[in-house]
N, C-alpha and C positions, 0 to 999 in steps of 0.2 A: 457344540452349545458356546463355542468360544464367541465372545463378541455378540449374543445375541440377548436379548432381554428377558429376563424372567417374566413368568406370568403371573408368578407369586408375589410380585412386588406390587401388585395391583389388587389383592385379594385382602376382604375389609375383614378384620378380623375381633369379634364380639366378645369379650370376657367376663363371666359371670363371677362376681365374689363367691364365697364360702359364706354360710350361715354364720351369723355371731351366736348360734347357740352351743356349740360343739363343747364336750365335757375336754376336749383337747385344746382349748381356746389360743393358747400360747403358739401351737402348730400352728392351726388355721388362721390367727393372729399372722402369722409371718407369711403364708400363702398369698394372704389377699395382698399383704403389703409387697411381696414380690411380682403380683400379677398387675398393681397400680403403679410400682417402678417400671415394667416391662412397658407399658401404656404410653409411659413419659418417653421413652425411645422409640417409638414407632406412630406415625401420623394416621397411620389406618387402623390404629386399636381404639375401643371405646371398651370401658369398665361398665359392668352393670352392677349398681349397689344393691345389695340384699338385707343389711342392717334391720330394717324393721319386718323382715318378712317373717312368717311363724311356723314352727317345726311340726313336725308329725307326731311328735312323742318319743321317737327312737333316738334323738339329738343328730341324727343323721341328713335327713330328709326334711325336704318342705311341705307344710299342707297343700291339697290339689287348689284352696282358692289361692295360696301363695303361688304356687306354679304360674297360674293362669296371668298372676300380676307380674311377674317375673318375664314370662312371654310377651307381655305388653309393653315392657320395659325395653324386653330387645328390639321389639319393632320400631317403638319411638327412637330409640337410641341409633337404628340403622335409618331410618328417615331421616333425621336430623343432621346425622353426620357424612353419610354416602349418598344421599338422593336429593335433586335441586327441586325442591318445592317452594 
């Protein structure tokens, strides 16, 4: 592979933040910060915000409505960043 360009350098990366409702807020905030910082170093990366989404009641998972909103955000972010519209 020496001298060959990696196909991974052209792969888009979409990263969703962890929800803002965790009982382990410090750890989740730390992970979300790491995600945002990584995205600054890779032009093929987009971060999907989740701060306004609701949790299911277990402080871990999004509600089904929030998951649909998140999916729409992923689609829009992909279109805006990686497709020529």
